[in-house]
C-alpha beads as a LAMMPS data file, in Angstrom:
LAMMPS data file: protein, C-alpha beads

80 atoms
79 bonds

1 atom types
1 bond types

-500.0 500.0 xlo xhi
-500.0 500.0 ylo yhi
-500.0 500.0 zlo zhi

Masses

1 110.0

Atoms # bond

1 1 1 425.290 84.534 334.590
2 1 1 421.799 83.825 335.808
3 1 1 420.294 85.170 332.578
4 1 1 422.645 83.003 330.544
5 1 1 421.657 79.866 332.490
6 1 1 417.966 80.616 332.137
7 1 1 418.449 81.270 328.431
8 1 1 420.218 77.953 327.916
9 1 1 417.466 76.055 329.725
10 1 1 414.731 77.794 327.729
11 1 1 416.602 77.282 324.463
12 1 1 417.003 73.574 325.174
13 1 1 413.341 73.171 326.100
14 1 1 412.238 75.034 322.969
15 1 1 414.622 73.117 320.705
16 1 1 413.496 69.729 322.074
17 1 1 409.846 70.870 322.130
18 1 1 409.350 70.000 325.785
19 1 1 406.462 71.370 327.817
20 1 1 404.622 74.615 327.344
21 1 1 407.794 76.400 326.269
22 1 1 407.534 74.657 322.896
23 1 1 404.578 76.977 322.160
24 1 1 406.478 80.174 322.996
25 1 1 407.743 82.494 320.297
26 1 1 411.484 82.510 319.654
27 1 1 411.882 86.083 320.870
28 1 1 410.568 85.015 324.287
29 1 1 413.081 82.179 324.445
30 1 1 416.001 84.373 323.352
31 1 1 415.136 87.297 325.648
32 1 1 417.381 86.106 328.537
33 1 1 420.393 86.214 326.178
34 1 1 419.595 89.838 325.349
35 1 1 419.265 90.616 329.053
36 1 1 422.629 88.949 329.749
37 1 1 424.240 91.027 327.004
38 1 1 422.701 94.228 328.372
39 1 1 423.853 93.371 331.908
40 1 1 427.441 92.742 330.784
41 1 1 427.465 95.906 328.694
42 1 1 426.197 97.964 331.654
43 1 1 428.646 96.325 334.065
44 1 1 431.583 97.179 331.796
45 1 1 430.332 100.680 331.028
46 1 1 429.642 101.620 334.654
47 1 1 432.871 100.197 336.065
48 1 1 431.011 97.608 338.132
49 1 1 433.207 94.777 336.848
50 1 1 436.446 96.624 337.612
51 1 1 435.234 97.629 341.075
52 1 1 434.271 94.051 341.958
53 1 1 437.614 92.757 340.676
54 1 1 439.476 95.387 342.731
55 1 1 437.504 94.412 345.851
56 1 1 438.309 90.746 345.255
57 1 1 442.021 91.494 344.848
58 1 1 442.003 93.623 348.025
59 1 1 440.406 90.778 350.014
60 1 1 443.036 88.363 348.670
61 1 1 445.823 90.782 349.575
62 1 1 444.515 91.243 353.115
63 1 1 444.159 87.460 353.597
64 1 1 447.704 86.965 352.341
65 1 1 449.013 89.615 354.777
66 1 1 447.100 88.068 357.691
67 1 1 448.440 84.625 356.825
68 1 1 452.005 85.945 356.685
69 1 1 451.623 87.697 360.034
70 1 1 450.245 84.532 361.607
71 1 1 453.151 82.512 360.199
72 1 1 455.730 84.958 361.601
73 1 1 454.453 84.647 365.155
74 1 1 456.895 82.202 366.671
75 1 1 456.465 80.589 370.066
76 1 1 458.169 82.419 372.919
77 1 1 461.827 81.499 373.428
78 1 1 462.630 78.863 376.055
79 1 1 464.457 79.974 379.170
80 1 1 468.080 78.814 379.334

Bonds

1 1 1 2
2 1 2 3
3 1 3 4
4 1 4 5
5 1 5 6
6 1 6 7
7 1 7 8
8 1 8 9
9 1 9 10
10 1 10 11
11 1 11 12
12 1 12 13
13 1 13 14
14 1 14 15
15 1 15 16
16 1 16 17
17 1 17 18
18 1 18 19
19 1 19 20
20 1 20 21
21 1 21 22
22 1 22 23
23 1 23 24
24 1 24 25
25 1 25 26
26 1 26 27
27 1 27 28
28 1 28 29
29 1 29 30
30 1 30 31
31 1 31 32
32 1 32 33
33 1 33 34
34 1 34 35
35 1 35 36
36 1 36 37
37 1 37 38
38 1 38 39
39 1 39 40
40 1 40 41
41 1 41 42
42 1 42 43
43 1 43 44
44 1 44 45
45 1 45 46
46 1 46 47
47 1 47 48
48 1 48 49
49 1 49 50
50 1 50 51
51 1 51 52
52 1 52 53
53 1 53 54
54 1 54 55
55 1 55 56
56 1 56 57
57 1 57 58
58 1 58 59
59 1 59 60
60 1 60 61
61 1 61 62
62 1 62 63
63 1 63 64
64 1 64 65
65 1 65 66
66 1 66 67
67 1 67 68
68 1 68 69
69 1 69 70
70 1 70 71
71 1 71 72
72 1 72 73
73 1 73 74
74 1 74 75
75 1 75 76
76 1 76 77
77 1 77 78
78 1 78 79
79 1 79 80
């Protein structure tokens, strides 16, 4: 996502001809988009995306279990 953000900023600066980036070649401006594509391709190929999603789901499941356990703890019964 970082590469995509950088690419959008550089593309905007190049398109509006702002600053020293206006003098850069187009391949230099579009390079972050290529890097973002390569990162996403590697993340999908290596299983990084699936592993991170599984970790996120496991954390959510454990939080949900902890919340349920906390909700089930009732105050001690009053003596009669």
